[in-house]
N, C-alpha and C positions, 0 to 999 in steps of 0.2 A: 297464775301470778308470776311476775318476773322475780327471780331470786333476789335481784338487788333490792326488792320492796318487801322482803320478808321481815317478820317483826325482829328477828335475830340480828339481821344485818343492819336494820334502822336503829335499833337500840346501841348496837356497837358503835354505829357512827356518832351517835349522841354522846356516848360514854368517851370515845376517843377525842372528841373536840372539847370535852371538858364541861359539857353542859349538864350531865348527870353523873353521879359517882357509879363506880363499878358495882356496889352493892345495890344502888338503886336500879341499875340495868338488870341484875339478877332478879330482883324482886318484881319488877314490872314484867319481865318474861315470864316468870312462874306463875303470876297472877293474871296473866293477859286475858284468859277465858272469861273470867268473871267480870274483868274491868270492861272489855269490849262489848260483852253482851249487855251490860247495863247502859252503855253509850247508844247501842243501836236500838234498844226500847225507847230511850229518851228522844230519839230523833223523831222528826215529822215523818209521816207516811211517804212523802215525796223523797226524803234524804235516806230513808233506811236501805240498808245494804240487805238485798235478798240473799236468802241461803247463808245463814250465819256462818262466818269464817273468822276464827279467833286470830289468824294471821292477816287478815285484810288490812292493808297499810293505812287506810282512811280511818278505819276504827280504831287502829293502834295510835294514830296521831290524836284523834278526839279523845282517847282515853287518857293520854298524857297531858293535853292542855286542860282537861276537866279536873284533874288533880291539882292544878295551880302550884306545881312544884317550884322551889326556889332554885335558880340556876346556881349549878355547883361552882362556876367561875366567878359569879356576881350574885351573892345573895340578896341583894337589894331588888333584883328584877326576878320576874316569874318566867317560867319556860312557855312562851306563847307559840301559836301557830306559825306566825312569821319567822320566828327565831328557828324553829325546827326545819321549815322549807328552805330558809337561806342556808343553813348547815348543810342540809342534804344536797342542795344544789352545788355548793362547793365540792362536796365529796364525788358527786357525779360528774363535775366538770361541765356543768350547764349553767348559762347564766340565770340569776334570781332576778325577778321583776315584781316589785310592788306596785300594782297598777293603780294609776291615777286616773279615776273617771273622768276628770275634767279634760284629760288630754286625749281621750279616745274619740275616734271618729264614727259617729252613730252608723253610718252607712257601711263602713268596713266591718263593724261588729256584727251587723245583722244581716247583710247581704251576701256575705261569703259562704257559709254553711247555714243549713237548716237549723232552727231552734231545737228540733227533736234529737238531732245528731249532736249538737252542742251539750244538751242536757245529759245525753246517756253517756257520753264519753268524756265529759267535763274538759271541753276544749273551746277556747275563745280567742278568735282572730282579734289582735289588737294594733296592727299596722302593717302597711304596704310600703316597702321602700325599694326602689331600683329593681322592681319586678319581682321582689321576694316578700312572702308573706310571713309574718311573726305571729306564732300561736302560743298562747299562755296555757299551761296544764299543770295539774299537780302530779300527773303521772307521764313523765317524758319517755317512758319505754313501750308505749302502745304503738309500736311501729306500723301495725296493720291500719290504724286509724289515721296516722299521719300520711300514709301512702294514699288513703282514700281522698284525703283533703288535697294532696298534691295533684291527683288524676282529676279530681272535680274542679280545681281552681286553675289547672295549668300554669302553677307557679311552684318555684322551689319554696319548701316550708322550713322556716327556722324556728326551733323550739326554745321556749323559756319556761322556767318553773315559777309558778306562782301559788299562794295558799288556796287550798280547796274551797274554803268558806268564801273567798273572794271572788272565785271563779262563778260559784253558784249564785251569789247575790247579783253580780254584773250580768249574768246571762238572764235573770229575771227582770232586772231594771231595763236593760237596754232592748231586749227583744219584746218585753211588754209594752214599753214606750213607743218603740217603732211600730209595733202591730197596731196600737191605738191611733197613732198619727197616720199611718198609712190607710187605715179603715175610715178615719175621719176625713181625710183628703178625698177619697173616693166618694164618701157620702155627700160632701159638700161641694163636689164638682157640679153637682146639679142643684135642684131646689134645695133651699135652707130649711131647717127644722125649727120647730117652736121649742125653745129651752125654758118657756115662761113657767111650767109647772115644776121644775126641779126643786128638790128640797132645800131648805134654808141652812140646815146643819150639815156639814160635810163629815161624815163617818169614815176616816181614812183606814183601809185595809193594809196589811203588809203586803210587800211587792208580790210575794208568791201566792196571795189570796185573791188578786185581781182577776175576776172572771172575764173571759173574752166575750161573753154575752151581755155585759154591761154596755151603757152608752160609751161610744169610744171617746169622745171629748171628756167625759167624766173621768175615765181611765187616765188619759193623758194629763189632766190637772192633778189627779191624785199622784201619779208618778213624780210630777215636778215638786210637789209638797214633801213627798217622802225623800226625794233626792235632796232638797234643800235642808231638810232636817238632819240627814246622814252626814251631810258636808258642813254642817252648823253654820249655814250661811245667814247672814244678817238681812239680806234683801234679795228680791227676785225681780229682775227686771224683764218685761216682755216688750220688746221694740219693733214696730213695723218698719221694714225697709221696702225699696222699690219692688224687689223680686222675691223677697224671703221675710221671715220674722225671726229675730234674735232672741234667744233666752240666755240672760246672763245673771251670774249671782255674785254677791258680794261676800268674800271670805276674808277674815282678818282685815277688813278694810279695803280690799282689792277686788275689783270686778273681774270674774273670768267668764268667758263665753262658753256655754254648757251645750246648747243645741241650736241648730239652724232648722227652723220649721218651714214648711210650704206656706206660701202667702195666703192661699185660699183657707187655711185652717185658722189663721189668727182671729178673724172675727169671732169664730165659734168658741175658741179658748177664752177670749176676752168676754164674751157673753155669759160663758160657765162662771167665770170668776165674778162678774157683776152680779149675777144671780146669787151666788153664795154670799156675797158681801152686802146684799140688799140695795143695790144700786138700780138705777133706771136704765134697762138695757137699751131702750129706743133712743136715749139721749146720748148722742156721739159729738156734740159740739161744745159742751161745756165741761170743765173739769168736774169730778165727782170724787167723794171720800167714803169710805165704808169699812167694814171690818168683818173678818171671818173667825170664827171660834171653832177649833178643831182639836184633835187629841194627838200627841206624840207619846206612843207607849201608854203610860198611865197618867200622863200630865196633860192639863189643857194648855194649848198654846193660842194666843191671840195673833192674828195677821191683819195687819193695818194696810188697807187697799186705797191707792190713790191713782185715778185715771186722768189722762190729760190728751187733747188732740194734738197730734203732730202732723208734719207733711204728708206721710204716708199711711195715716190711720190713727188709731187710738193706742198710745201707750200706757203700760200698767205698771206701777212699782208696788211691790208688796214687802212691807216691813214685818219680819218675824219676831214677835216679841216673845222670846223663850223664858218662862218663869224661873229656869235654872240659871239664867244670866241675870235678870233684872232683880231678882230677891236672893241676895247672897248676904253673908256674914261680913259685916264692915271690916272685920280683921283680914279677910281674904282679897280686899280691893286693892291692895298695894301700898298702905299707909306704912310709914316708918313708925317705930314705937313712939317717938316724941310727937309726930303729927297725930297719931291715933289717940293720944292722951289728950292734946288740945282739942280735937274734934269732939270727943266724948264729953269735955267739959262744956263746950259750946251748946251741944244739943241737949245737954242736961238741964238748961234753964227752963224754969216753968212757963215764961213768956218771953216774948222779944221776936226779932227778925234773924233768920239765918239764911244767907245767900250761898248758892252753889253756882259757880261761873265757869264758863268755858264755851267755845264755839260748838256748832252743830257737830255731833258724832264725838263729842268728847266723854261720853259715859255719864252725863248729868242725871239722866233719868235712872239709871242703875243705882248710883249714890243715893238719889233722893228716895226711891223705892226701898232700898236696903235699910236706910236711915228710919224710915216710917216703921218698917217691919220691927226694928230693934226697939224703938221706943213706945211702940203701941201695945196696949194691954187691955184687958177687959174693963179696966177702970178709967179709960180715957175714950173720948169720941174723936175719931180722926176723919176729917172731911178734906177731900181734894177736888180742886178744879182744874181741868186738864183740856187741852186742845190738840188732838183728842186724847181720850182715855187710852194710855199706853197698854196698860195690862190690868184686868179686873182682879181685884183682890177682895174677898169677902169680909176681911177685917176692916176695911175702909169705905166710907161713904163717897163714892166717886161721882162727881158731876161733870159732864161733857160741856164744853162751850158750844153754843148754838146760836150765832148772831141772828139767824132768820126768825127766831122766836124770842129775841131780846136777852139771851143768856150770854154775856160776855164776862170776861175776867172782872171787870169793874163793877157791873151791875149786880152779878150774882153775890159779891161779897157781902152786901147789905143783908140778904136773905140768909146767908150762912150764919151771921152772927145770931139770928134768932133761931138757930138750930142748937145751940148749946154746945158749941165745939170746944175741945181742949187743944187740938193740934190741927192746923190748917196748912195744906200744901197748895200753893198756887203755881201753876205750870210755868209762868213766865211773868216778870213785871215789864210789860212792853210799852206801857204808856202811864201818863201821870195819874189817870183815874184809878187804874189797877194799883199803883203804887201807894197812892193815898189811902185806899181802902185796906190795903194790906198792913200799912202802919197804924191805921186806926184800930184794926184787929189786936195788933201787936201791943198797943197802948193799953188795951182793954183787957189785958190778962190772957191772951192767947199766944202760943207758939206758932210762928208762921215760917214755913220753909218755902223758898222760891228759888228762880234761877234768873241770872243775867247773862247777856252774851257780851263779855268783856275778855280782855287778854289776860289779865292777872287780877289778884285779890285787890291791891290798893286801889285800882282804877275803877272799881265797882262803886266805891264812895263817890267819886267824882261823877261817874255814870248817873247815880241816884239824884244828885243836884242837877245834872243836865236835863233829867226828866222833869224837874221842877219841884222836888222835894225839898222843903227847908231844911237847913243843916241842923236846927235844934229838934227837929223830929227824927232824924237819922241818929243824933246823939242820944235820944231818949229810948230808941227800940233796937237798934243794931246790936247783935250779939256776937257775931262773928262771920267771917267769909271763907269759903273754900273754892279755890281755883284749881282745875285739873286738866289733864290731856291723857290721851291713850297713847302707849308705845307697844310695839310688837316685841314679843318675847323670843329669845333664842330657841330654836327647836332643839329639845332634849335628845333627839334620836341622832343628830348629826353636829352637836355642839363640841367644838374644837378649840382648845387654848391657843391663843396668839399672844405675841410680845409686841408691845407698842410703846414708844418712847413718850414719856410724860410731857416733855417739852413740845413734841408734835401735836399733841391734844391741846395744850396750852395755846399754841398758835393758831389751833382752829376755834379757840373761845372756850374750851372746856378745862376748867381749873380744877384738878383733882387733889390738890393739897399734897402731892407726892412728887417724888423726883426719880430720875432713872427709868429703867425698862418696868413697865407694868404687865402683869399677867391678866389678861382680858379673854373673851371669848367671842366667837362668832360661829354662825351655822354654815357648814360647807354646802348644804342642799341636798335633800334626800326625796324619796318618794313620798314620805309622810308629810313633808312641808312643801311639796310641790316644787322643790328646787329653789325656794325662796330663802331658806335658812331661818325662817320665823314660823312659830306655831302659837297662836293665841296671843292675847294682849293683856296688859296691866296698866295701871293708872300711875300717873305721877302728880304730885299734889303741892299746893301752897295753902297753908293754913294760917290765917290772921284772925286771932281773937280780938275783939273790939275793946282795946284796954283804955284806961283814962287818958294815957298819952296820946293815942291815935284819936280819941274823942276830941281832945284840945286842939287838934290839927284840923278837925272837921268844921271848917269856917266857909262863908260864901265864896271867898276868893282862895279856897283850898289849892295847894299846889302838890301834884302827883308825886314829884321828887322828894318833898319832905315827908308825905305819907309813906312812900316806899323806904326812905332811909330810915324812919322810925320803925317801921316794920322789921327791916333788917337788924336794927339796933336791938329789938326785942327777941331776936333769934328766929325769925321767919325764914325758912329755907325757900329760896325761889324755884320754880319749875324746873329750871335748868340744873340747880343743885340736886333737886330730888331725882332727876334722870341720871345724873352723874352717879349718885348713890346706886341706883339700879345698874348702871354700867360697872361699877367696881364690884358689885355683887355677883356679876356674871349673869343677869337677868336679860339684859339687851345690849346692842352694840352702840359703839360712838357714832356709827353712820345714822342710826335711828334716832339718837338723842340730838344730833344737830338738825335732823329732818324735822322733828317734832318741835323743837324749841328755838326755832330761828326767826320768831317774830319779835313782838315788841315787849317781850317779858325777860330780856337779858340784862336789866339793870343791875 
């Protein structure tokens, strides 16, 4: 083992860079034998280091990470593997790279060196530029291995340092997926195979458990799902083109191209997904909708599947319905304290109509499910009507709209009222029949929650009357309206303060109520956020309680400006004001505020 990777040198480097104290370094070195032995025993058979060595650097790293030590320079953070390798890379004078899987070229990763060589020596080719190969490894001092790669590839090899766990994970993911696709391409170059007897429930295995003897297409689809879960993707697109098939994933609202598949594998991949979701594999001319239930670690995940014929074949879009996202505490959804109090008062009514408004992709489903989870208990009967059921939850009685058998939003409401419900959630008030039945339920002592596609909260009242609902029925049933949007959050890993003149923001339409220079934040862009400066999303809200003054303005010739003016007079913050509050709190950027609130909600 290279002396630069000895336990003493590694611990000394961490201590000199302020990550651990001198006493911690001494204690870790003195107890290294017991610590690393425990780590090695906890490892899987595949990862275990043969021939126990208390000075083995990878064991020392894992032992330190397993202790969850507070960083000596910043006690609010723990000493993780990324920080350790980034620090050591600086000490060694070698670039550190946190690999972004979305930016890797599948062919470069998998065709440059054999998988057995990559696994044994923990080296991963991550790019070729100007005839030079860049290789990521946690051990940049294994010169013999690097010389072997140079001879085999006939290219100059540049080395970067990356965390060991990332290298192992990416080797399994990329080589496993490539192996499956290559085998499937060869298999489907000839006669097709019958996938009609494959199982309905997909039991995902972890990446290192996928056996090469399984059906290659099954493996490939498993890899896609695992990859989507790891990247926290909300949607998976599989799009046929003339000569290939694109796999794209939507992450934090933005689509990223992940894989380019051979065209002759596309039909087999689509057939596998259709089979899992209970769709007709023989029907390729009509759109179809289905769902897959699978597992992510110990949690069940619903995947909503939609197929549609396009120019070069069938396109599939899969919406990942993650319960960790759909079912949250309302307090974690981005409400201000004032808006949270208002919304809690609205949903605490025993009966009436509550509306959640916003365009597609504004987080309405998450808010509704989180609301239902908060107000449901063993003493109430919660029934939902959805098109389709977004996420199955055993505490709710969920009904899927099926027009082909006569189950629509409007017709099923009459049956639901005979089911003794206390709380009813209607997916969308999309026509007069649905709206009338929802209001009838609210009039007869039920709490009804539903959605409307409107720009802001006051316009929902006008929209209800446009559907044909009489104003007196709205006055009798409406309890409150919530309008919302999603804004991207600044990445904490690269969050940087900036100074912006308040007058400049005012000229852009962002009234902050302040003057002079404002201390704001933006993301510089890093590997963690894929260079975007944003990671994750939060909501901005308008909360409009349906007060007597608003009720008095709900007349057949109601004026939106009057409703909005009264709402403002009663203290309702607009979506833009809610976003500006997030801006001043350092949660998002003014560019994101302008992007999201540039519609008709700026009154």
